[in-house]
N, C-alpha and C positions, 0 to 999 in steps of 0.2 A: 504494500500500500504506500502511496505517495501522498504528500500533503503540500499545501501552499497557502499563504495568507492573502495571496492575490492582490498585493498592493504594489503599484508601480511608484516610481519616484519622479513622475513627469510633472505632476501638479502638487505643489506644497503650499499649504495655507497656514500661516502662523496664527495661533489661537492662544490667548492668555486665559488660563483657568482662574476664575475670580474667587476671592475669599468671602464666605458668608459673613455678614456684618454682625457677628456675635457681640463684639466688644462695644457696639453702640447701644445695646439693649440695656445694660446696667453700667453705671459709672465705675463700679468697684472692681472691674476686671484688673488683675495684676498687670504691672508693667511688663513683667517677664512673659506672661501669657499673650499679651497683646503683641509683643514683638514676635513671638513664635507664629502667631496667626498672620502677621503682616509681612513676614520676612520676604525678601526680594525674590523676583521670578528667576527660575532656573529652567533648564531643559527637561521636559517630561520624559520619562522612560517610555520606550516604544514597546509594542506588543511582540517582542521577540519570543521565540519558542522556549519553553521550559522543558527540557528533556529528562526523562527518567528511564529506569529499567523495570520492566514488568516483573512481578514476582515469579511468574511461570510463563512458559510459552503459550500462545493463543492456540488452543486445540480446536477451535471452531472456525478458524480463519479460512478465507477463500483459497482455492488451489493456486499455486504459483504457475507461471507460464511454463516452467519446466515440467511440473506435474501434469498440467493439461496436455502438453505435447506428448508426454509418455502415454497417457490414457488414449489420446487420439490415435497414436501409432499402434497401440495394442488392439484397439477396436478395428482398425483397418486391416491389421494382420489376421484378425479372427473372422470378420464378416465381409461380405461383398458390399461395400458401402458406396453410395453415390453422393456427390456434392448436392446439397439440397436445392440449389438453384437449377440443377439439371434433373431433379428427381420427379417422379410421378407416383401414383398410387401403387405401382408394382415394383418400386425400388426399395432399397434399404437405405436409411439415412439417420444421422445423429441430430437430435434436436437440442439437448442441453447436457452439459457436464458441470457438476459443482461438488463441493465438499459434502460428503456424508458425515454429518456431525456425530461425534461419539455419543454413546448412550450415557445417561446421567450416572448410572451405577459405576461405569468405568471412569468417568470424569471425576467423581468424588474421591475415588481411590487415589487418583493422581493429585488432585488439589489438596486433599485433607490428610492423606496418609503417606505422602511422598512415595506413592506407588509408581509403576512404570507409566510412561506417557502412552495414551491410547494409540492404537494403530491408526495410521492415516489412510482413509478410504475415499473413493469418489462415488458419486451417484450419477448415473447417466440415463437419459431417456432416448431410446432408439425406436424408430419405426421399421418394422420388417414387413415388406410387401411382396416378397418373391414367392411365398407359398400360396395355397389355395385361398386362405383368408388372411387379409392384412391385419396387423395388430401393433399396438404400441407396447413397449416393455421397459420397465425400470430395472436397471442392472446395478449391482454393486461391483466395483473394481478396486481391488486392494489385496494386500497392503501396498502402500506407496512408500518410496519410489518403486517403480515396476522392477520386478526381479523374477527369479524362477519360482518364488513363492506366491506371486501375484495371480489371482484367479478372477474370472468374471462369473458372477452368480446372479440368478434371478433375485430381485429384491421385493419380497412380499411381507416382510416382518412388520412393517408399519401400516399395512393396509388391513382394514377390518374384514374385507371379503377374502383375505388370504390369497389374493391373486397378484402376480407381478405384471399381468398383461391386461390391456384394454382393447377389445375388438374394434376394428375399423368402423363397423356399423354404428357404434356409439358416437364416434367422431371426436376429434380434438382439433381445435382451430389453429393448426400450424400454417405456415405460408403456402405449402403445397395445396392443402384443402381450400384455403381462401382464394388462392389464384384460380383454382378450378371453378369455385362458386362464382367469383366475379366475372369470369369469362362466360360461364353459362348464362348468367343474368344479362350480360351485354348482348350476347348472341340472340337471346329470346325476346329482348325488348326492342332491339334495333332492327325491327322488321318494317316492311313497307306499310302495313296496316297500322301498327302501333306508333310509328313515327307520325302518321297523320292524326291518330287519336291524341297523342301528346300535344301536338300543336293546337288541336281543337279544344281540349279540356284545360290545358295548362297555359297555353299562350307562348310557349318557347319550343325550340327545336330539341332533338335528342342530344345534340352536342352541348346544350346549355344545362343539362342535368347530370347528376351522378347518382348511381343506384347501387345498393348493397343489401345483403340479408342481415337480419338481426340475429342475436344469439339468445338462447341456445338453439341448435338444430334439435328436432324432436323425434326421438326414436320410439316407436310403438312396439313393445315386446310381443304383443298379441298378433300383429300382422307382419312383424319384421320389416317394417318400412320406416323411412326417415323423411321428414318434411321440414321445410323452413319457410319463414315469412320474410318479406322485404318491402322496401319502399324506395322512393327517389326524392332528391332534394335539388333545389336550384344551386348551381355552382356560384360561389362568391369568390372575390379576390382575396379574402381574409380568413379563409377556413371557417366560415360561419354557417356552413351548410345545415347544421342541426337546427338552426332557427328558421329555415325556409323549406319545410316539407311541402309536397305538392298535393297530398290527399289521394294519391293513387298507389294501390298496394297489390301484392301478388303473393301467391303461395306455390311452392314447387316441390316435387318429389325428387330427392337426391339419394335414393336408395342404391347402395352398391358402389363398386369402384369403376364401373363402366359408365363414363359420363354421357356417352351416346344414348344411354337408357334413361337418363334423367329427363324430367318433363315438367312443363308448367301445368299446374292443376287449376288455378283460379286467378282471375283478375278482379279486384274489388275497388269499387268507386261509389261514394255516397252511400255506404253500407249495403250495397247490392253486389251480389256475386255473379260473375260471368265465367263460364267454364272454358271459354276459348276467346282468342283475340277477335275472331269473326263475330262471335255473339256480342262482344262489347262494342265493336264497330257498328253493327246493325242497330244496337240499342241507341247509339248516339245519333242515328239518322231519323229517329222517331220524334214526332212533335212533342210528346209528353216527357221526353228525357230531360232531367233536371241537371243543369250544370252548376257546379259550386263556384263561388267567387274566385277569381284568379289573383295570384300574388302580383303585386306591383313591382316588377323586376327593375323598373327604371329608378326606383328609390329604395336602395338597401343601405342607406347611410346609417340607419338605426342599428345595424349589426356590427358597426365598426367600434373597436375598443380603444383605438388611438385617441389622443386628446382632440377634442373638438376645437379646431383652430379658429373657428368663427366666434367662439365664446370669449368674452373679456377675461383677463386674468383676475382672479380673486384678490382682494385687498391683502397685500404683503405676501402673496403666494409667489412672487418673483424671487423670494429669498429661499435659500436651501433649508429644508426641514432639519430639526435637531438630529445630531449624530451621537452615537455612543463612543465614549473615549475611555481609555485606561491610563490614568494620569501617572501611576507608579509602576506600570508594567503588568504583564499577564499574571494571573493568579491561579491558573490551572496548568497541569502538566500532562505529557503523554509520551508513550513509547510508540513511535511511528511503525516500527517493524511488527510489533505485536498487537497494535491497535488497542492499547491499554491506556486508560485515562484516570487521573485523580483530580479531585477538587474538594477542599475543605472537609477532609476525612471520608469522602466518597472514593470508591474505586470500582472500575468495571472494564470489561472487554467488549468489543463490538465485532460483529460478523455481518456479512452481506450475502444476499440471495437474490437471484433473478426473479423469483416468484414474489417475495415478500419484502424486499428491501433490507433495512437494518434490523439486527437483533442484538440484544444485550445479554451477557452472561457473567455470572459470578459477581453480582452487584453487592458490594460491601459498604457498610457505614460504620465508622469507628472500629474497624478491624473485624467486624462480624458480618457474615453473609446474611443479607436480607432476602435476596432473590437469586435463584439459580438461573432462571431464564425469563426474559421479558421479550415477547416477539409478536408482531402482527401475524395473524394466521390467514385471514381472508377478508375480502372487501367486496360486497355485493351491491348491486342496484336493481331494484325490482319495481316494475311500472304497473300502474293501473290506468286503463285507457278505453275509449270507445273504438279505437282503430286497431286493426289486426297486427300492425307492426309493433307498436308500443305495448299492447296487451300481451304480446308474445316475447317481450324483452325481459330477460333476467341475466344480468352480467355477473360473471365470476371474474373479478379483475385480476386475481393472481394468475389466471390462465393466460392473460395478455402480458403479465409481468409488471409488478410494482417496482422492481429494482432495475429494469432496463429502460432508462428514460433519459430525458435531457439533463444537461448540466444546470446547476443553479446559477442565477445571475448575481455576481458579486456586488455587494453594496445595496442590493434591493431585496433579495430573498433573505439575506442575513446581514448583520451590521458590518461595517468596514473593519471591525476588530476581529471578525471571525476567522478561524482557520478552516480551510476546505480540504476534504479528503477524497482521494481517488479510489475507485472500486473496480473490481474485475469480475466478469462473468463470461461464460461460454454459451453461445446460442447459434444454431443454424450454421455449424461448421466454421464458426469465427469466434476468436477471442476479442472481447470488448474491454477496453481500458478507458473508463469514463472519468474525466477530471471533474471537480466540483460536484461530486455526488452527494455529499452531506457536509454539514458545517457544525462546528462547535464554537460556542462563545459564552462569555459571562455577561449577564445582563443585570441591570439594577431595576427591580420591579418598581412600579409607580405607586406603591404603598409600602409602609414599613412592615417588618415582620412582627414587631412588638412595640407598644408604647403605653405609657401611663403617666398621668400628672397627679401628684399628690398635693398635700397642703403646702409643702416647702420644696418640692422637687418636680422635675419632669425628666423622663427618660424615653429615648426612642432608639430602636434597633433597626438599622437599614436591612434591606431585603435583597441581597445579591443572589442570583441563581445561576447554575450552569445549565446551558441549553444545548441539546443535540437536535438538529432539524434536517429533514430531507423532503423534497418535493417530487411527487410522482405525477407526470402527465399521462393520463390514460384516456385517450380519445378526446372527448369534449370536456373532461374535468381535470383540474389540477388539484391534487390533494397535498396539503401541507401538514406533515407529521412532526410533532414536537414532543420531546421528552425533557422535562424540567426538574432539576434537582435542587432542593431547598436546604438551608443550613440546619434545620432541625431533624433531618432524616426523612422528610416527606418527598415523594416523587409524584409528579403529575404527568399523565399521558393524554395528549390531545390531538385532534385532527380537525382541519378546516378544509372546506371545499369551495373552489371558485371555478369559473369556466362557463361554457355555453350549455344551457339546458338542452336536453334532447326533446324538442318540442313536438307536438302533434298538430295536425291540421284541424282547425276549429270548424266543427259542424254544428250549426245552430240547433239542430234537432236532438243531438245526442251527446255533445261534449261536456255540457255543464256539470254533469254528475262526476266527472273525472278530472276536472281542472278548471282553471280560470282563463278567460279570454285575455291574452296579454298583448296582442297586436291585431292588425286587421283580420287576418285569417289564421291566427296562431293560438294554439292551446298549450298552456303550461302544464303538461301532463304530470299528474301527481305520482310521486315515486318515493321509495325508501332507499336510503343508504345505510347499510349495516356493516360494522367492522367487528371482528373478533380478535381478541388478544389472549395469548397464553401468558399467565402470570404464575410461575412456579416459585412460590414463597417458601423460604426455609427460615422459620422463626426460632432462633436459638437451636438450630439443628433441623433435622428432617422429621422428628417426632412431633407432629402438630395436631391441632384440634380446631374444628370450625364451630363458632358459636354465634348466636344472635342475641342482642339485647332488644327486647320488644318493649315498646312504650305504650302503656294501656291507660285508658280512662276508667277510673274506679271510684266507688263510694267507700269511704273509710270513717269509722267511728273510733276516735282516739281515747285512750284511758284518761288523758288529762282534760277531756271535754265530753264526759258521759252524756248520752242522749242527743249529741249533735253529730249530724252526718255531713262530712266534708266530701264534695265531689272534687277529686284531685287526680293525680297520675302516679303510676308506679312503673318500675322497670322489672322485667323478668328475663333472666339469663337462660337461654335454651341451647343445648348442645345439638348440633346437626350430626346425627349418629352415622348416617350412611349416604351414599350417592342417591340423588333424587332425579328420576327420569323427567319430572316436570320442571326441574331447575328452580331458580330463585328469582323472584321479581322484587324490585325495590318496594318497600312498604308505602302505602298511601300516606300522604302528609309527612313523609320522612320520619315516621314513627318507628325507627329501628336502626340498629347498627349491625354490620357484618364484620366479624373478626376472624383472623387466622391466628391462633394462639399457639404458644409452646405448650406441649403436654407435659413438660418436665421442669421448666424454670418459671419462677415468679420474680417480680420486683421486690423491693424491701418491705412492701406493705401487703404481700400475700396475693397480689393480683397476677394472673398469668401474663407473661410478656407477650405482646400481640401487636399486629398491624391491622388497621382498619381499612377496608376497601370501601371508598366513598364515591358515590355517583356524582358526576358533575352535570353540565349541560348535555343534552342528548342521551339521557338514560332511557333508551327506548329499545323495543324489539320489533320483530316483524309483525305486521298486521295480518297478512294473509296466512291462513291456517292449512289449506289443502291445495297447494299450488300444483298445476299441471306441469309447470316448468322446472320445479325443484322438489319433486315428491320425496326424495331421500338424500339430496346432495348437501343441503345446508341446514341440517337440523340443529346446529348450535345456535341459530338465530331465533329459536322459539321463545326464549325467555331472556331476562337481563343478564343472567350469570349462571354458570354451572360449576359445581365442585366435583372433582374426581380424585381418586387415589392415583398417585403418580405411578406410571408404568413406562418402561423404556419403549414398549411397543406402541403406546399411545402418544406418539411424537407430535402429531399435528391434527387439528380439527377438520381440515379440508386439504385438498390437493388440486393442482392445476388440472389433473385428469378427471376431476369430478364434474367439470363444467357441462359436459354433454351426456355423462353417464347417469341419466336421471333416476333410474330404478335400481341400478347395481353399481353405485359409485365405489371406487377403491377405498375411500374413507367415509364411513357413515357414522357420524358422531353419536348417534343413538346407541351404538354398540359399546361406547365407553361407559354407559350408565347401567351397570348391572348390580346395583344394590350393595356394593362392597362397603365395608366399614371405613369410616374416615377418622375414627377416634384413635389418636396416637399414631397416625400415619403421615406419610409425605403427601401433602395436598397440593393439587394444581387448581387454580381458579381460571376459568375461561370467561373472560369479561367482555360484554358487548356494549358498544356505543353506536349511535347513529343519528339519523335525521329523517323525520317525516317531512319531505320537501314538497310543499305546495307552491310552485313558482307563481310569481306575480310580476308586475311591470318593473319592480326594482331588481329583477333578475335579468333585465335587458340593458345592455347587450350581454353582461356577464353576471352570474351569481358572485357575491362578494364574501370574502373570508370573515368579515366582522359578524355576520349573522349566521352563516352556515358553520357551526362549531359544535363539537362534542368532546367530552373528556371524562376521565375518572382519576382519582387520587389514591395513593397508598401512603398512609400516615401512621406514625407510631401511636400506640394505644397501650399505656402502661408498660411499654417496652423498656423505658428508663424510669428512674425514680422521679424525674422532673423533665420539663421541656429542655431540649438539649442544644439550644443555641447560645446559652449563657457564656460560653467560652469564646465567642467571636469578639473581635475588637471593633467591629463595624457598628459601634453604638456610642451614644453620648449620654452622660448623666449630668444634669444641671441641678444645682442646689442653691437655695436662697435663704440667707439668715435674716429673719425679720427684725432681730434686735440690732444687729450691726449694719444692716442694709447691704451686706456684701454678697456677691455671687461667686460661685465657683463652677468651673466647667471641667469635666473629666472626659478626655477623648481616647483613653486607653492606648496611648502611643501613636495614634493616628493624628494627623494635623491637616489643615486646609491650606497648606502653602500653595501659592500660585506658581505656575510654570508655563513655559511656552510649549505649545503642542503643534506638531506638523500633521495636518490632516492630508492623507495621501489618497490619490485617485485610484479606485479599483482598476485592476488590470483586466479589462474585458477581452483581451486577446486570447485568454485561456478558456473562454466560454466555448463549449462544443456545440456547434450547429452546422451540420453539413453531412458529408458522407459517413455512413455507419451510425447515424443517430436514429433511434426508434421512437416513434410516438405511440407505439403499441396499438391500441384500438383506434386507429386513425379513421376519422369519419369522412374525410374528403377523398381518400384513396385507400381503402381498408388494407391494413397490414403492409403498407408500403415501407420498405427500408430505404431511408434517404442516403 
């Protein structure tokens, strides 16, 4: 892994950091203290890297280029492989290669008992098309480096269906399949009859629209057939096609590997189904045929997200917005080779995946492991609509890849003080090395961590946090993932969504039940975003217990007030004895707490040491109960949270191969929930956050991060004997003696000396946009590799 703070030395701006005017507030500030506060300006320290050595090697890290090359060579020696750009459904080709992360049982022996380092293995996904039935297969390759002891084995250990293969008939949206689908759609819509129909109904030529199929493709196990739905959009110069659907839909049969046997089944317009293009054309020639309003293609300026140059500049907006500075140098450290980070008694390792982006391992606070693994598992979008395209849309975003995306924009996605890190992944016969993949920076929150004013004193503790962020552009949406570490041992996980909504065509007769009219012929189709995180907490070890404090309204008669009934509230502690198939939903009115406790250790007051899993904004779960599009694939989204006993085999709640395997997915989360005891066990929390998104005119041209936000927090609960930020020096204690009229200020070794700071212009040259950049679920030209 490489890193860079992406600051050039082209533009330097001198800035004097001013001193707060403490000494003017009370006359009795000492001469010595006033001199300290006012002392002359000097050069501020820069944000130079603070390098450390990780306590152990990163056993979860991405494969090196040498390891990847060895695996690729071995696969080529073993199988008759074709380059994916030259492949078809009857070829063999490699889709992905990445680290097969070690089982937790092996990792803990290495981390805690000074055992041997776990074997290094690769996980690869290969499509085999040379046989009678094509199939995708996950394979384990190891140990690495490749030697005479290295083997290639089917990898089914982590799949609940105990299969390493996925039949072609279920489908997986790789570039070979999507190229075939796009070509089929083009060939079957670009006909003489339909070209005339499109001009008639839409008012544009075929060359002015783009068409694609939505996901998932739908395999019916009863008939062994596969169908898909699609629609078309007006081409725009700014990739805003999702905002201009044309209201024309189609359904096609894509059963089997022989594309010549695929066929269009239906054309749908104004909620009417036509079984052939001839039937549709003939209907348009009848006097009673109803044409829907056309999109005004001459004015699409409302889809543009660049600044409106015709608007006046807001008052004072010609000035640069405030910037984050580090006046005395960087306060966090890292080992670049091992991707290990420390900050204010926190420590953790990071790892990267094509499917899910960043993961965290061995998160410690004050020398104790709090979390073994914190990682995104899945990100879905599920639509409700009156049109056949959006109603048949259910996106599994890890299938497109959360971790194979654009670079971040320095100075805009993260502050100028941030360090940016490069990641590696292997996809479609190519090794990708992406700069500016994620950033790390210390921030000062806009509220104190603690404050109080008493009769003669006032104290305030500042609230610096360490932040790890990455952004994933998945088609029309840009997801902003943030992990925030606090001084007291609290960790916040959040996600924000921006981008173009996937709009529907507004039909006056049927659309109002499924969304709002947000433009002339545009429906803001109602949809859910749901995300699942794996949180493997280890509270004072792996022997843990899950409990709830339930807050109840009760009537109580106290011995000190006989005959008087008080309506009040009580708490009741309840142990969650075993896994619950129905999961856990957050209590109404917030009347409860969920804790993961140590089953063996208490604090000094007899309370089990614990962490509280706290819902933030977006504490929601799926609305749909019996989806035709995900009957068994995303069962983790049924409730707010699930608790399971940790098992090495229950590695992930979903997988990219789940996306089209509707009835027999490789990983069915329901299989995790088999009533096993949780008392005194190693417990994993599968935490869900999301958004019920009802788009409105404020989502045009783009949804904005400030409102599309979801989060949860992990915070100490009796873990220590007291709140644990009291050792920080980032606080002030002011005391006033009413008798002597004297004031004293205690800054705990910190001072507000002024200094000259050079604000450096970000180096935009390192931003990756060009060849080999993927937008994943690309809407203007699906699955295109730039």
